[in-house]
C-alpha positions in Angstrom: -23.8 -21.6 13.8 -20.6 -23.5 13.1 -19.1 -20.5 11.4 -19.9 -18.3 14.4 -18.3 -20.9 16.7 -15.2 -21.0 14.5 -14.8 -17.2 14.6 -15.2 -17.2 18.3 -12.4 -19.8 18.7 -10.1 -17.8 16.4 -10.7 -14.6 18.5 -10.1 -16.5 21.7 -6.9 -18.0 20.3 -5.5 -14.5 19.6 -6.9 -13.1 22.9 -8.8 -10.5 20.9 -11.8 -8.8 22.6 -14.5 -8.3 20.0 -18.3 -8.2 20.0 -19.0 -11.1 17.6 -22.8 -10.8 18.0 -22.8 -7.2 16.7 -20.6 -8.3 13.7 -22.9 -11.2 13.0 -25.9 -8.8 12.8 -24.0 -6.5 10.4 -23.0 -9.6 8.3 -26.6 -10.8 8.0 -27.8 -7.2 7.0 -25.0 -7.1 4.4 -26.2 -10.4 2.9 -29.8 -9.0 2.6 -28.3 -6.0 0.8 -26.5 -8.2 -1.6 -29.7 -10.2 -2.2 -31.5 -7.0 -3.2 -29.0 -6.3 -6.0 -29.6 -7.3 -9.6 -27.7 -10.2 -11.3 -26.1 -8.9 -14.5 -23.6 -10.0 -17.1 -20.9 -7.7 -15.6 -18.5 -7.9 -18.6 -21.1 -6.5 -20.9 -22.2 -3.9 -18.3 -18.6 -2.7 -17.8 -17.8 -2.6 -21.5 -21.0 -0.7 -22.3 -20.1 1.8 -19.7 -16.6 2.2 -21.3 -18.2 2.8 -24.7 -20.4 5.5 -23.1 -17.3 7.2 -21.8 -18.2 6.6 -18.2 -15.6 6.6 -15.5 -14.8 3.3 -13.9 -12.6 2.8 -10.8 -11.2 -0.7 -10.1 -9.6 -1.1 -6.7 -7.0 -3.7 -5.9 -7.3 -5.3 -2.5 -3.6 -6.4 -1.9 -0.1 -5.3 -2.7 1.9 -6.1 -5.8 4.4 -8.3 -4.0 1.6 -10.7 -3.0 0.8 -11.4 -6.6 0.8 -15.2 -7.4 3.0 -14.7 -10.5 5.0 -11.6 -9.9 5.2 -11.4 -6.1 7.8 -12.6 -3.6 7.0 -16.3 -4.0 6.2 -18.4 -2.0 5.0 -15.6 0.3 2.1 -14.6 -1.9 -1.7 -14.9 -2.2 -3.6 -17.2 -4.5 -4.5 -14.6 -7.2 -3.1 -11.8 -9.4 -3.0 -8.5 -7.4 -1.2 -6.4 -10.1 -3.4 -4.1 -12.2 -3.6 -6.8 -15.0 -5.9 -8.7 -12.6 -8.5 -6.0 -13.2 -8.7 -7.0 -16.8 -9.3 -10.6 -15.9 -11.6 -9.8 -13.0 -13.8 -7.4 -14.9 -13.6 -8.8 -18.4 -12.0 -5.8 -20.1 -9.3 -5.7 -22.7 -5.8 -4.4 -21.6 -6.0 -1.5 -24.1 -9.1 -0.2 -22.2 -7.1 0.6 -19.1 -6.6 4.3 -18.5 -4.8 5.7 -15.6 -3.1 3.3 -13.1 -2.8 4.8 -9.7 -0.2 3.3 -7.4 -0.8 3.8 -3.7 2.2 3.4 -1.3 3.0 4.3 2.3 5.8 6.8 3.2 7.5 3.7 4.7 7.2 0.0 4.2 5.1 -2.7 6.0 4.7 -6.4 5.6 2.1 -8.8 7.1 3.3 -12.2 8.1 6.3 -14.1 6.9 8.6 -13.4 4.0 11.8 -11.4 3.2 11.8 -7.8 4.1 15.2 -6.1 3.4 14.4 -2.8 5.0 12.7 -4.1 8.1 13.4 -2.3 11.4 13.5 -4.5 14.4 14.5 -1.7 16.7 12.8 1.3 18.4 12.3 3.0 15.0 10.3 0.0 13.8 8.1 0.1 17.0 7.7 3.8 16.6 6.3 3.4 13.0 4.1 0.5 14.2 2.5 2.7 17.0 2.3 5.9 15.0 0.8 4.1 12.0 -1.5 1.8 14.0 0.1 -1.0 12.1 -1.8 -3.9 13.7 -4.1 -6.4 12.0 -7.8 -5.2 12.1 -9.1 -8.7 13.2 -6.2 -10.4 14.9 -4.4 -7.4 16.3 -1.1 -8.9 15.0 1.6 -6.2 14.6 2.7 -5.5 11.0 6.4 -5.5 10.3 7.7 -2.0 9.5 10.7 -0.5 7.8 12.2 2.2 5.6 10.9 2.7 2.1 12.4 0.3 -0.5 13.0 2.0 -3.9 14.0 -1.2 -5.8 10.7 -2.8 -4.7 8.7 0.3 -5.4 10.3 0.7 -8.8 9.4 -2.9 -9.6 5.8 -2.3 -8.6 5.6 0.9 -10.8 7.0 -1.1 -13.7 4.9 -4.2 -13.4 1.7 -2.2 -13.1 2.4 0.6 -15.6 1.7 3.1 -12.9 0.9 6.6 -14.3 0.6 8.5 -11.0 1.2 7.8 -7.3 -0.5 8.5 -4.0 1.7 8.6 -0.9 -0.1 7.8 2.4 0.7 8.1 6.1 3.4 10.8 5.7 2.4 11.8 9.3 3.8 8.5 10.6 7.3 9.8 10.0 6.6 13.1 11.8 9.0 12.5 14.7 12.0 11.1 12.8 15.0 13.5 12.6 16.5 11.3 9.9 14.7 9.2 7.3 16.5 6.5 5.3 15.6 5.5 1.7 16.8 2.2 0.4 18.3 2.9 -3.1 20.1 -0.4 -3.8 20.7 -3.8 -2.3 24.1 -5.3 -1.5 24.5 -9.0 -2.3 27.9 -10.7 -1.8 29.7 -7.4 -2.1 27.9 -6.4 -5.3 25.3 -3.6 -5.5 22.1 -4.3 -7.4 19.4 -1.7 -8.1 16.6 -4.0 -9.2 14.1 -6.1 -7.4 15.4 -9.7 -7.7 13.0 -12.6 -8.5 14.4 -14.5 -5.6 14.4 -12.3 -2.6 17.3 -13.7 -0.6 17.4 -13.3 3.1 21.0 -12.0 3.2 20.1 -9.1 0.9 21.4 -5.9 2.6 19.8 -2.6 1.9 22.0 0.4 0.9 20.5 3.7 2.2 20.4 7.3 1.3 20.0 9.4 4.4 17.6 12.3 4.3 16.6 14.9 6.8 13.3 14.3 8.4 10.7 17.1 8.9 10.4 16.2 12.6 7.2 18.3 13.0 3.4 17.9 13.4 1.6 18.0 10.1 -2.0 18.1 11.5 -2.4 21.8 10.7 -1.0 21.6 7.1 -3.8 22.5 4.6 -1.9 22.5 1.3 1.3 21.4 -0.3 2.6 25.0 -0.1 2.6 24.6 3.7 4.4 21.4 4.0 7.9 21.4 5.6 10.8 21.7 3.1 12.1 18.3 4.2 8.8 16.5 3.3 8.7 18.3 -0.1 12.3 17.2 -0.7 11.4 13.6 0.2 8.5 13.5 -2.2 10.5 15.2 -5.0 13.3 12.7 -4.5 10.9 9.7 -4.8 9.3 11.2 -7.9 12.7 11.7 -9.6 13.8 8.1 -8.8 10.5 6.5 -9.8 9.8 8.7 -12.9 6.2 9.0 -11.9 4.4 12.1 -10.3 3.0 11.9 -6.8 -0.4 13.5 -7.2 -1.8 13.0 -3.7 -0.2 12.9 -0.2 -2.1 12.0 3.0 -0.9 13.5 6.3 -3.5 12.0 8.6 -6.5 9.7 8.8 -9.1 12.4 8.1 -10.4 12.9 4.5 -9.5 16.6 4.8 -5.9 15.6 5.4 -5.4 14.5 1.8 -3.2 17.1 0.0 -3.8 17.2 -3.8 -1.2 19.5 -5.3 -1.3 20.3 -9.0 2.4 19.6 -9.1 4.6 18.3 -6.3 7.8 18.7 -8.3 8.9 19.5 -11.9 6.8 16.6 -13.4 
């Protein structure tokens, strides 16, 4: 009862209209589902599955830069969010890891406080927010939005050993005539192309300007049908990151996930 009251107070504080009684019912049903599951020694179960050549997918819940050790401290979470956390969480050896799939948006977002070099505080940022529905699921708090940040993305690829990439929400940039890609940072007159341990507030992004596709992607069915500008955007990111983009989402529907055999020369 206390937990329900606490949730109600939080929702009231954020002026968020939500049917808590319905969520409470779903929560209790979920608890019963969990109770019906078997208790096992998961490390043995997982490793036996690996020996049997079964496929195992471990999904991370938060972004690389929220990692307690390798994120933008102190604006981090309390655990390891990089792929190495899967080894600790599942009880598997590092040499048992196969493919590492990195998932990123076609633009950048950040929740809450912390440095964000490519943040857009203008109409472009608001346009991304609205087109991408970038609002917290529970609180409704708007996420901060900005252009894609290559130094940060390269860092994430490196620290996770990413083998292939999935780009999501390409459709959010549908109405932009020009798209900027942060290639470097400028700090005290010096250009740096790496993600610094200490993300200083006065770090200024250096952009490469690219032509936007400025068209609706809802009818696109394959990579062969995408606008040249989107194909160029993907190919440029691949070349800079050194990792192939093997999936591209152009909308919220499952059918709007493009899976090209090859997006570029990789």
